[in-house]
N, C-alpha and C positions, 0 to 999 in steps of 0.2 A: 808228539815230540817232533821237532824240526831238525833237519840236518844242520841248519844255520842257527843253532841255539847253543848256549853255553853248557847246559846239562848234557846235551848229546856229545859235544866235543870233549868235555872234561871228565865225564863220568861214564855215560852209556857206551860210547865207542871203545875207549881204552879197556874197560872191564870186559866187554863182549869179546874183543880181539884177544886179549891175553889169556882169558879162560879157554877160549876156543882152541888156541894152539897148545894149551897144556893137556887137552884131551887127546886120546889116541885112537879110539875106535869110531867106526861109522855111527853106531847107535848113540854114543855119547855126544858126538858132534851134531847129529840130527836133533837130538833132544835139546841141546843147548841153543841151537839156532831157532828151534820152535819156541822155547821159553822166552828168549830175548825178543823174538818177533811179536809174541803176544804182549810182552811187557812194553815194547815200543808202541804198539797199537793202543794199549790201555790208557796211555796218556791223554788221548782224546776223550774216550768214554769207555770204562771197563765193561759196561754192559754189552757193547758191540763185539767184544771178544767172543761172547756166546754165539752171536750170529755167525761169525766167521768159523767158529768151531763146528757149528751145526752144518754149514755148507761143506766144510771139509769132510766130515763124517759121511754125509750123503754121497758125495762124489767119490770118496774112497770106496764106499760100499758098491757103487756102480762098477768100479774097476774090478773088484773081487767077483762081481756077477759075471763080467765078461770072461774071467778066468774059469769060472765054474760051469756056466751054461754056454752051449754052442748052437742051440737051435735058434732059428730066425726070430721066433716070437719072443723068447726070453731076452735075446739081445736087444731087440727093439724096445722092450720095456725098460731094460737097463739104460738105454739111451734116452728115451723120452721122459720117463718119470723124474729122474734127478735133474735134467735140464729144465723141465717145467717147474720143479721146486726152486732151483736157483733163480730162474727168471721171475718167479712169483715173488720171491724176497725182494729182488731188484724193483719190480713193479710197485710193490706196496710202499717201500721206503723212499723210492725216488720219484715215482710217477703218479701215486694215488691222488695227491692234492692237485697235481697238474690236470689230471683227467677230470676231477670234480669241478675245479674252477672253470675249465673249458666247457664242461657241460652246463654249468650255471650261466656262463656267458651266452651259450646257445639258447638256453631257455629264456633268458632275458630278451634276446633278439626276437623271439617269437611271442613275447609278452606273456610268458607263463610265470606265475607268481611263485611256484615252488623253488626252493633253494636247497641243494644238498649241503649238509654240514661238512666243514673241513676238519681234518684230523690234525692233532698236535704231534707231528712226526719230525724227528731230527734225522737228517741224512747222514748215515754212517760214512765216515771218511774212507775212501778207497774201495767202496763196495763194487763200483763198476769195474775196477781192475781185477780184484780177486775173483769176482764172478766170472769174468772172461778166462781167468786162469783155470778155474774148475771146469768150465764148459769145454774149452779146447782140449783138456785132458780126457774128458768123457768121449768126445767125438773122435779124437785120435785113437783112443782105445777101441772104440767100436769099429773104426776103419782098419784097424790092424797096423796103424802107423807106429804105435808104441805097444809094448807089453806092459800092462798095468802093474804097478809095484805092489807087493804083498806087505811091504814094510810101512806101517802106518806113520811112523815117525819121519820116514823119508818124504812121504807125501805131505804131511803137515808142515814139514820144513819148507817144501816147495811153495805151498800156498802162503805161508806166513813169513817168508823171508823178508826181513825188515828193510833191506836195501831197495826193494822194488814194490813194497806192499801197498803204499797209498797213492802212488802216482806213476807206476809203471817203471820201465817199459813192460808191456804185456808179454810175459815170458811163457812160451809153451814148454811143457814138461820135456819134450824131446830135445829142446835147445840146451838144456842144462842137465839132462839125464846122466850123461857120461861123467860130468863133474860131480854130481851127487853120488854116483856109484863109486867114484875114486876119491871121495872127500877125505878119507883117512890117509891118502897118499899125496895130498895137496902140497905144493911147494911153497913154503912160507916166504922165502927170500926171493924166489923167482918172480912172483906177482906183486910184491910189495911196492916196488918202484912205480910200476904201471898203475897200481891201485891209488897210491897217494897222489900221483900226477893227475889222474882223471878227477879225483875228488877235489884237489886244489883248483884246477881249472874250472870245474863246475861251480865251486864256491865263488870264484872271481866273477863268473858270468852272472850269478844270481845277485850277489851282494853289491858289487861295484858297478855293474851295468844295469841289470834289470830293475833293481830296487831304486837306484839313483834316478832312473827315468820315471819310475812310478811316483816318486816324491813330487815331481813337477806336474805330471799329466793327470794324476788322479783328482787333485783339487780342481783343476781346470775342467775336466770332464764332468765334475759335479755341478758345474754351472755352464753347461754346454750351450745353452741358449744365447749367452752373451759373447761367445767366442767369435773372433773374426775369421775370415777365410784362411789367412795365413796361419793363425793359431790352431785352427781346426786341422789343417794339414799337418802341422807339427805334432799335434796330439795323436792323429791317426798313424803317422809314421812312428811316433814314439811307442804307441801300443804294439805296433807291428814288431818292433825290435824287442820291446819288453817281454812280450809273450815268447818269442823265440829264445832269448837268452835265459829267461826264467825256466822254461820247460826243458830246453836242451841242457841247461845247467843242472837241473835236477837229474836228468838222465845220465849225464856224465858222472855226477856224484854217486848215483846208484851203481853204475858200471864199476867205478873205482872201489866202492865198498864191497861189491861182489868179488872183485879180484883179490881184495885183502883176505877173503875167506876161501879162495881157490875156486870161485864160481864165475864163469865167463858169461856175462849178460850180453844180449845182442845190441847192436847199434840201433838207435831210435831216430837219429837225425843225420842226414847226409847233405849238408849245405843246401837247405831247401830254397833259399832265396837266390840261388844260382840256377834255378829251374828254367827250362826253355819253353815249357808249356804247362798247362794245369795237370795233365797226367804225370808229367815228370815231377811236378811239385809233390804230388801224392806218393810218388815213389821215394821221396826224400824226407817228407814231413811225417812225424809220428809214425814211423815205418811199422812198428809193432801193431798199431791199431789198423792201419790201412791194409796190411797183409792179412790180419785176422778177418776183416770185413770181406776181403777178396776171397780168401780160401774157405771161409765158413758161411758166407752169405751169397756173394756175387756168383761164384762158380757153381755152387749147388743149385741156384736158381736157373742156371743155364749159361751164365756168362755171355760170351759172344758167339755161341754155337748155333743159334736158332734164328738168324736173320737180324736185320738192322733194328726193326721195331722192338723185338724182344731184348736186344742188347741195350737200347736206350732205356727201355723200361727197367731193366735190371740195374743199370747205372743209377737211375733216379731213386729207386727203392733203397739201394745200398747207401747212397749219400744222404737220403732223408733219415734213415735209421742211424747213420753215423752222426748226423747232426743232433738227433734226439738223444743219442748216447751221451753227448757232452752235457746235457742238462735238460730239465723239464721246463723249457721255455720255448715259445713259438719263434723267437728270434733265432734260436739254435736250429730249429727245423727249417726256417727260411734260409739260414746260412748253408745248411746241407743241400737244400734245393738249388741254391745259387751255384754251388760247386758241381752239383749233378748236371745242371744245364751247361755249365762251362765244359764239362767232360764230354757231353753229347755234342756240343758245338765243335770241339776240337776234332772229333772223329770225322767230321765233314769238311774240315778246313786244313788238315795237316799237310796236304800236298801244297797248298798255297803258302802255309806258314813256313814250310821248308825253304822257300825262296827268299825269305826275309833274312837280313843279317842277324847273327846270333845275339849281338848286343841289343838289337831292337826287340827280338823275341823275349829275351830275359827281362828287359824293362817293361814290356807290355804285360808279361805274366806277373811281375812284381806289383804292378799297378792294380791288376785284377785281384790279387791276393789282399792288398791293402783295403780295397773296397769291401771285400768279404769280411775282413777283420773288424771293420766299423760295425757291420751288422752283428758280428759275434760279440763285440764288446758292449753293445748298446743294451740298456736295461729293458727297453721296450721299442716298439715300432716308431712311435713319435720321435724318440731320441735318434734312432737310426736315420729316419727321414730327414730330421733337422740337420744332423751332421753332414749327411751326403749332399743335401741341398746347399749348405753353406760351402762345402768343398768345391762344388761345381758352379757356383755363382759368386759374384763379388760382394763381400760384406765387410765393411770396416769395423774396427772394434778396438778395445783396450789392448795394451801390450801384455803379453803373457808373462806373469811373474816367473823368473828363472828361465826365460826364453833363451838367453845367451848360453847359459849352462846346458840347457837342453840341446841347443844346436851343436855344441861341442860333443856331447854324448852321442848324438845321432851320427855325427861324422865318424866317431870312433867305432860305434856299433856297426855302421854300414861298411866300414873298411874291413872289419873282421867277417861280417856275414856274407859279403859279396865277393871279396877278393882273397880272404885268408883261408888257410886250411881248416877243416873241422877237426875235432879232437881225435877222431879215429885215424886221421891222416898223419898225425904226429907219431914220432918214434917212441916218445916217453923214456928216452935214455939221455938224460940231461948232463951237459958239461957243468962244472962247478959254478960258473957265473950264471948260467941259465937256472940252475937249481936254486941258487941264492935269490935270484929275481922272483921266482915263483913262490919261494918261502916268504919273501918280503910282501908280496901281494896277498898271500894268505894271512899274514899278520895284520895287514891293513884291514882285511875283511873282519878279523876278530875284533879289532878296535871299533869298527863300525857296529858290530854286534853288541859290544859293551855300551855303545851309545844308544842302544835301544832298537837297532834295525834287525828285527827278527820276524819279518813278514812271512806269512805262509806262502808256499808255492801256488801259483795260479791254478794248476791242474788239480789241487786238492778238492776244489769245489765241483769237479766233474766226476 
């Protein structure tokens, strides 16, 4: 089920909301959010609900183990075994065929005739996100950062919370633990204005900006070989804004939905295209993922504590795995390596970069990000090479259909992304005229949805 679909807007959300606020106890509200989370998830494939339930039970059991056993050996087992189980599920469903196809390619390169058979595996939507939820819960329990909950419904509610289930943000249990504990005392009226405001703004970002850009650039990128240099740059810039408004729109809608049920989800985007360098970009883009990679991978590997070579190694490993997390394709791995190299290069050039004007630093960073998104968007390396070659050499070509409309959309998107406040910087206490304007934009979104615009969010595939 999609946030930008009529069944969600007209049936699922109103029913979930009004029943939730009719319930009075913690247990009832935990149970209702769990039930609705699984119902929401079942619209993709009911069988995958069993997979999420199994991961939930194993991770909950690990938490109980930490409460029961205090010796080092038992605690390590409670840490290692459930994480290995969760990662095994992720490996099988997301990376098995990738590993097999890569192995077959390597065998072919050495002229070996054997070919490993491929599996008929469907990637469960959101598995990367809820797996990170369970893993961070286990690690934080082991470290003593949180006290594991004994309430199974509370934990299952955390894992299956529909607002952030399939595309994040990656929410750590400690970030919403207090709200879950006080869910029976949540303030219905206090968070409603903030909730609907976040949701409406996210819907506008997704439907009116991101999807409108996608209508033009997706067909063009489908015939990328014929694009001119100007058209290729328009498509690259279009995808840069499409991805941002699509994913930040989803995150805003998730935050808004969480607020409607008294749960404060963390910020996931902080005006990333205003970044002054690549480290600053990663402090602003997909904050929940970059902070998880930092706290649960980069720092445990040693971070920047053991000299320059070890720091560069840790940065590269972190970004390579971050790229692979996005999908089982070598282009994602290469995109991660690209950003890892940029992070390493920034370590040795920050003194010089500090002398440059801020506008120049922001523009250079944005250009480097665009180049990375070309690699990220490409289906394969020939496509990435072809697009980048066309971008940095002159190639005439046919006029891009919808190019004028795309140009106007890019100007609008650029104005908001580079110069406007992000959603968390707004007060969300609207005057009547502002509220009417936002309601009007939301109605326009619904009209677009009636017209058939119910495209999935881009990060569903990751």
